[in-house]
C-alpha positions as CSV (number, residue, x, y, z in Angstrom):
1,M,0.0,-0.2,-0.2
2,F,2.9,2.5,0.9
3,S,4.4,1.7,-1.8
4,H,1.8,2.7,-4.1
5,I,1.4,5.7,-2.1
6,L,5.1,7.3,-2.2
7,R,4.8,6.4,-6.7
8,A,1.7,8.2,-6.6
9,A,3.8,10.9,-5.0
10,A,6.4,11.1,-7.0
11,V,4.3,11.1,-10.5
12,V,2.8,14.1,-8.8
13,A,6.0,15.7,-8.2
14,A,7.3,14.9,-10.9
15,T,5.0,16.0,-13.2
16,V,4.5,19.8,-11.4
17,G,7.9,19.7,-11.4
18,V,9.0,19.4,-7.5
19,V,11.1,16.8,-7.6
20,A,14.1,19.1,-7.1
21,P,17.4,17.7,-9.2
22,A,20.6,17.0,-7.0
23,S,22.0,20.2,-8.1
24,A,19.3,22.7,-6.4
25,Q,21.2,25.0,-4.4
26,L,19.1,26.6,-0.9
27,G,18.9,30.1,-2.2
28,G,19.9,29.5,-5.4
29,S,18.5,30.2,-8.8
30,K,16.7,27.5,-9.1
31,G,14.1,28.9,-5.9
32,T,13.1,26.9,-3.3
33,T,9.4,24.5,-3.5
34,M,6.7,24.9,-0.6
35,I,4.9,21.6,-0.8
36,I,1.1,21.9,0.7
37,G,-0.3,18.6,1.8
38,F,-4.0,19.5,0.6
39,G,-5.8,20.4,-2.2
40,P,-6.0,24.3,-2.8
41,G,-8.8,26.7,-1.0
42,G,-8.1,24.8,2.5
43,G,-6.4,26.5,5.4
44,Y,-3.3,24.9,5.0
45,D,-3.5,25.6,1.7
46,L,-3.6,29.7,2.6
47,W,-1.6,29.2,5.8
48,G,1.4,27.5,3.0
49,R,0.9,30.2,0.3
50,I,1.1,33.0,2.6
51,V,4.5,32.3,4.4
52,A,5.6,31.1,1.1
53,R,5.1,34.0,-0.4
54,F,7.4,36.1,2.1
55,I,9.7,33.7,3.3
56,G,11.6,33.6,-0.3
57,K,12.9,37.7,1.0
58,N,14.5,35.9,4.0
59,L,16.1,32.9,2.4
60,P,20.1,33.8,0.6
61,G,19.6,35.0,-2.5
62,A,15.5,35.8,-2.1
63,P,14.7,32.8,-4.2
64,T,10.8,32.7,-5.3
65,V,9.3,30.3,-3.4
66,V,7.0,27.9,-5.9
67,V,4.0,26.5,-4.6
68,Q,2.5,23.1,-5.2
69,N,-0.1,21.1,-3.8
70,M,0.5,17.4,-2.9
71,P,-3.2,16.2,-1.5
72,G,-3.5,12.9,-0.4
73,A,-4.5,11.3,2.9
74,G,-4.9,13.8,5.2
75,S,-1.2,14.9,3.7
76,Y,0.0,11.2,4.7
77,V,1.1,11.5,1.4
78,A,3.3,14.8,1.6
79,G,4.1,14.0,5.2
80,S,5.6,10.4,3.4
81,W,6.9,12.3,0.5
82,M,9.1,14.8,2.5
83,Y,10.3,11.8,4.7
84,N,11.3,9.5,2.0
85,I,11.8,11.1,-1.4
86,A,12.7,15.2,-1.1
87,P,16.1,16.4,-1.4
88,K,17.7,17.3,1.8
89,D,19.4,20.5,0.5
90,G,17.4,22.5,1.4
91,S,15.5,23.7,-1.5
92,V,11.8,22.0,-0.4
93,M,9.4,22.6,2.6
94,A,6.1,21.6,3.4
95,I,2.9,22.5,5.4
96,I,1.5,19.1,7.0
97,A,-1.8,18.2,8.8
98,R,-1.1,18.9,12.4
99,D,-2.8,15.3,13.4
100,A,-1.1,14.3,10.8
101,V,1.6,13.8,13.8
102,L,-0.1,11.5,15.6
103,G,-0.5,9.3,12.6
104,P,3.1,7.2,13.0
105,L,1.9,6.7,16.8
106,T,-1.3,5.0,16.3
107,G,-0.1,3.0,13.4
108,A,-2.5,5.0,10.9
109,E,-1.9,3.4,7.1
110,G,0.0,5.2,4.8
111,A,1.8,7.4,7.9
112,R,5.1,6.3,6.4
113,F,7.4,9.0,8.1
114,D,9.4,9.5,12.1
115,P,8.0,12.8,13.0
116,L,10.5,12.6,15.8
117,K,13.1,13.0,13.0
118,L,11.6,15.3,10.9
119,N,12.6,18.8,10.8
120,W,10.8,21.2,12.1
121,L,10.5,24.6,11.3
122,G,7.6,26.5,13.1
123,T,4.2,26.8,13.2
124,P,2.9,30.6,12.3
125,T,-0.2,29.8,15.1
126,T,-2.0,28.0,17.2
127,E,-5.0,26.1,16.8
128,T,-8.6,26.3,18.6
129,N,-10.5,23.5,16.9
130,V,-14.7,24.4,16.6
131,C,-17.2,22.1,15.3
132,I,-19.9,23.9,14.1
133,V,-23.5,23.2,12.1
134,N,-26.0,25.3,9.8
135,N,-28.3,27.0,12.3
136,N,-31.2,24.7,10.1
137,A,-29.6,21.7,11.6
138,S,-31.7,19.7,13.9
139,V,-28.3,19.6,16.4
140,Q,-27.8,22.9,17.9
141,S,-26.4,22.1,21.0
142,V,-23.7,19.6,22.4
143,E,-26.8,18.1,24.2
144,D,-28.6,17.3,21.0
145,L,-25.1,15.2,20.1
146,Y,-26.4,12.7,22.5
147,T,-30.0,12.1,21.0
148,K,-29.4,13.4,17.3
149,T,-27.5,12.5,14.0
150,L,-24.9,15.1,13.0
151,I,-23.6,14.9,9.1
152,V,-20.3,16.1,9.0
153,G,-17.7,16.7,6.3
154,D,-14.7,14.7,6.1
155,T,-10.9,15.7,4.5
156,G,-9.4,12.4,4.8
157,P,-7.2,10.5,7.4
158,G,-4.6,12.4,9.6
159,T,-7.2,15.6,9.9
160,G,-9.1,17.0,12.4
161,T,-12.4,16.3,10.3
162,R,-12.0,13.3,10.4
163,S,-10.8,11.9,13.8
164,Y,-12.4,14.4,16.0
165,P,-16.0,13.3,15.7
166,N,-15.0,9.5,15.1
167,A,-13.5,9.4,18.5
168,L,-16.0,11.6,20.1
169,N,-18.6,9.0,19.1
170,A,-16.8,6.5,21.0
171,L,-15.2,8.6,23.6
172,L,-18.2,10.8,24.8
173,G,-21.3,9.1,22.9
174,M,-21.6,11.4,20.5
175,K,-24.0,10.9,17.1
176,F,-21.9,11.9,14.7
177,K,-21.8,10.9,11.3
178,L,-19.2,11.7,9.0
179,V,-19.6,12.0,4.8
180,S,-16.0,11.8,3.3
181,G,-14.1,12.6,0.1
182,F,-13.6,15.9,0.4
183,P,-10.2,17.4,-0.8
184,S,-10.4,20.2,1.5
185,S,-12.4,22.3,3.8
186,S,-13.9,24.5,1.4
187,D,-15.3,21.6,-0.1
188,V,-17.4,21.1,2.8
189,F,-18.1,24.7,3.4
190,L,-19.6,24.6,0.0
191,A,-21.5,21.1,0.7
192,M,-22.8,23.1,4.1
193,E,-24.3,26.2,2.1
194,R,-25.8,23.3,-0.7
195,G,-27.4,21.4,2.6
196,E,-25.6,18.6,1.4
197,V,-23.7,18.2,5.1
198,D,-25.1,19.6,8.2
199,G,-21.3,20.9,9.3
200,I,-17.5,20.3,10.1
201,C,-14.7,20.4,12.8
202,E,-12.3,22.7,11.8
203,S,-9.8,25.2,12.8
204,L,-11.1,28.0,13.8
205,D,-9.6,30.4,11.4
206,S,-10.4,28.5,8.5
207,V,-13.5,28.9,9.2
208,T,-13.5,32.6,9.9
209,G,-11.2,32.9,6.6
210,K,-12.7,31.4,4.6
211,R,-16.4,32.5,5.3
212,P,-15.8,35.4,7.4
213,D,-19.3,36.0,7.6
214,W,-20.5,32.8,8.7
215,L,-20.2,33.4,12.6
216,P,-21.4,37.3,12.6
217,T,-24.4,36.8,10.8
218,K,-25.6,33.4,12.7
219,K,-25.2,31.5,9.1
220,V,-23.9,28.8,11.8
221,K,-23.7,28.0,15.2
222,I,-20.6,26.8,17.5
223,L,-21.0,23.9,19.1
224,F,-18.0,23.2,21.4
225,Q,-14.0,24.2,20.7
226,G,-11.0,21.7,21.3
227,G,-7.4,22.9,21.8
228,A,-4.6,22.7,24.3
229,E,-7.0,25.4,26.4
230,P,-9.7,27.3,25.9
231,N,-10.0,29.9,23.4
232,P,-11.4,33.2,25.6
233,H,-12.8,34.9,22.1
234,V,-14.8,31.4,21.6
235,D,-18.3,31.7,23.3
236,A,-18.9,27.8,23.5
237,P,-18.2,24.8,25.7
238,F,-14.8,23.2,26.0
239,I,-14.4,19.7,25.2
240,L,-12.4,18.9,28.1
241,D,-14.8,20.2,30.1
242,I,-17.2,17.8,28.3
243,A,-15.6,15.1,29.6
244,K,-16.6,13.6,32.7
245,T,-14.5,11.0,33.9
246,D,-10.5,11.0,34.4
247,E,-9.7,8.4,31.7
248,Q,-12.0,9.9,28.8
249,K,-9.8,13.5,30.2
250,A,-6.8,12.1,29.4
251,A,-8.1,10.4,25.8
252,I,-9.3,13.6,24.7
253,R,-5.7,15.5,26.1
254,F,-3.9,13.2,23.6
255,L,-6.8,13.4,20.5
256,Y,-6.1,17.3,20.7
257,A,-2.5,17.1,20.9
258,G,-2.2,18.2,17.7
259,Q,-4.0,21.7,18.0
260,G,-1.0,22.9,20.0
261,I,1.4,22.3,17.1
262,G,-1.1,24.6,14.7
263,R,0.1,24.5,11.3
264,P,2.9,23.1,11.1
265,F,5.9,23.9,8.4
266,V,8.3,20.8,7.8
267,A,11.4,20.0,6.4
268,P,12.9,16.5,5.5
269,P,15.0,14.7,7.9
270,N,18.7,14.3,7.6
271,M,19.4,18.1,6.6
272,P,22.6,19.6,6.6
273,A,22.9,21.5,10.0
274,D,23.9,25.1,8.5
275,K,21.2,24.0,5.5
276,L,18.3,23.5,8.8
277,K,19.9,26.6,10.6
278,I,18.8,28.5,7.7
279,L,15.3,27.2,6.5
280,R,14.7,28.1,10.5
281,E,16.1,31.8,10.5
282,A,13.7,32.5,7.6
283,F,10.7,30.8,9.1
284,D,10.9,33.0,12.1
285,K,12.4,36.4,10.7
286,T,8.8,35.8,8.2
287,M,7.0,35.6,11.1
288,K,8.4,38.7,12.4
289,D,7.9,40.0,8.8
290,P,5.3,43.5,8.7
291,E,4.1,42.9,5.7
292,F,3.7,39.1,6.2
293,I,1.5,39.8,9.5
294,A,-0.7,42.1,7.6
295,E,-1.0,39.6,4.6
296,A,-2.4,37.4,7.4
297,K,-4.3,39.3,9.3
298,K,-6.2,40.9,5.5
299,S,-7.2,36.8,5.5
300,K,-8.6,36.8,9.3
301,L,-5.3,34.4,10.4
302,D,-3.9,35.5,13.7
303,V,-0.6,35.5,13.7
304,E,0.4,33.4,17.1
305,P,3.8,32.0,16.1
306,E,5.7,28.8,17.6
307,D,9.8,27.9,16.3
308,G,10.9,25.0,15.4
309,E,12.4,24.2,18.4
310,H,9.4,24.4,20.3
311,L,7.5,21.6,17.9
312,A,9.9,19.2,18.2
313,N,9.9,19.6,21.9
314,L,6.1,18.9,21.7
315,I,6.2,16.3,19.5
316,K,8.5,14.6,21.8
317,D,6.3,15.0,24.8
318,I,3.3,13.5,22.4
319,Y,5.4,10.4,21.5
320,S,5.3,9.8,25.2
321,T,1.9,9.6,25.9
322,P,1.2,6.6,28.2
323,K,0.8,3.5,25.3
324,D,-2.5,2.5,26.9
325,I,-4.1,5.9,25.8
326,V,-2.4,6.0,21.9
327,E,-3.6,3.0,21.7
328,K,-7.2,3.6,22.6
329,V,-7.0,7.2,21.1
330,G,-4.9,5.6,17.7
331,K,-7.7,2.4,16.9
332,L,-10.3,5.3,17.2
333,I,-8.8,7.9,14.9
334,Q,-7.7,5.7,12.3
């Protein structure tokens, strides 16, 4: 199965010109490539393109950063390609799903990479996940989720759109019904507008960025929020407070651990230390760039960055989670 995934990724890469020749130099005339692990239109695509637009001027030679989408399996295809195929000369970086980090730990099919060996560049923001519903859906509260079925869109394994509803069904007894096959959250938003699905569990910045009128006009409602801690700007119950037992709370903490990872940017493993240093410093400088910050705010994205070392340490903590919790949650999010 994995060989098919990698072959497909290699074909995509070759088709769009992603596979950089061995002679490609970091910051050289041939430029740098930003891989986005999802199709166009979603929150990861938006963040990836904004960072790509500004990070080049902070790299040696100010190269043009070419964006290429490599969707598939909730960004497992992109993560696996970065780990196994991508050149290690600093000419390629990527943005992958925050929850994809849990894939190898839980034994998810297709997650053929080791997050402890990948080189993390940083995240432009930390995340709050919200489960939203149309204002005409039968489910309009957390309490309704225990007695009525909520049909939500799913953008693939390794993403919160699938893992959170699936796990909460089993852990808390909620009644989510998933509809799969959507390439990105933007496609789910369209399906919500058409009445094909009732909701989605997605990052708050993706909702406000792509549908800025939804929350202010009450076209949709937030049922509850999840993350490393409650977002004071979100008037909705916090998922950890909904859990009743210590076991449920421990499992939910692990389930939502990826929210602290935000929108992670990553480089291949085994890179020369000097080239990794260049990429990390360029990322950090970009996060402080007034033009980048203004562009993010224009797209209704909050810039609350963490650096690569912070992400690497956070991932180490995640991978030290007790085995019984990992196994329990891992079975629920595959």
